[in-house]
C-alpha positions, 0 to 999 in steps of 0.5 A: 809824148813830152815834146807833144805836151810842150807844144800843147802847153804853149798853144794853151798859153797863147790861147789864154793870152788871146782871150785875155787880150779880147777881154781887155779890148786889146785886139790890136795886139792879136797878130803877134799871137796869131803868128805864134799860134800858126808857127806852133801848129805848123811845126806840130803838123810836121812833127806828127809825120815822124814823131819819134825821130823828129821829137828827138831832133826838136829836143836836141836843137835846144843845145844849139839855141842855148849855146848861141845865146850864151856866146852872143852875150859873152862875146859882146859884153857891152850891157849889164846883163852881158857883163854879169854873164861873161864875168860869172864864176859859173861860166867856167863850169857851164860853158864847156858843158854847153859847148860839148852838147852843142858839138854833139848835136851840131852835125844834125843841123848843118846846112849848105854845100860846105856844111859850115853854117848851122840852121837857126830852126830845128826843122832845118828849112825856112818857115816858107819851105816848111809850110810848103812841105806840109801843104800850108803854103796858102795859109802861110801867105795869108796869115803868117806874112800878114801877121809878120808885117804887123809884128815887124812894123811894116808901113802897111801895118802902121797906117791905121791899126784898126784896118788890119783884118786880124785885129778884129775880135771874131777873126782873131779868136777864130784863127787862134782856135783854128790852129789850136784845134788842129793840134788837139785833133792831131794828138787825139788821132795819133794817140787814138783818143776817143772823143765825144761826137760833140767834142770832135765836131766842135774841134773840126768846126775850127779846122777849115783851110784858109787856102 
């Protein structure tokens, strides 16, 4: 339940950000939010397949991320923030605890035949493979790749901002609502929450496949 709430809360935050962009007439930034919303909904779809087991895996992976973040800073203390963390008196107490937690969960996230490296995603596969696994490969190609090109400054995305289809107000809002609605419906179905017919039909209206 806690993990599901985390996903829904973050999805709500992204929706609020999308609405804010539209009110400010800043839809040119919407591809980054659409990409985020897609990843949230995609992971949530996977999570709902085995929520008890995968929720614990999701929680455990936080120790991997935290340890890697701190190591990246303390092993290369070239900037002001890095130096302060590396020289902090709290490091002596905090780093061993982070390492202990990391070592405890690390075996869950090993990859490759030699199993020396650790996955950089809690679901232990690429985003492409995750989309394929849950049946969203078409949307991955249409939505995720296109929005990623925009986010990463691909030359196709910097020619003319207005030319990107996902920067159009109606399209951007519909896409964000689509992925947000899927998550809400998944929660309602899993928790057996009875919705009013208008509520259910309203959510279903946003959940059409893009192919």
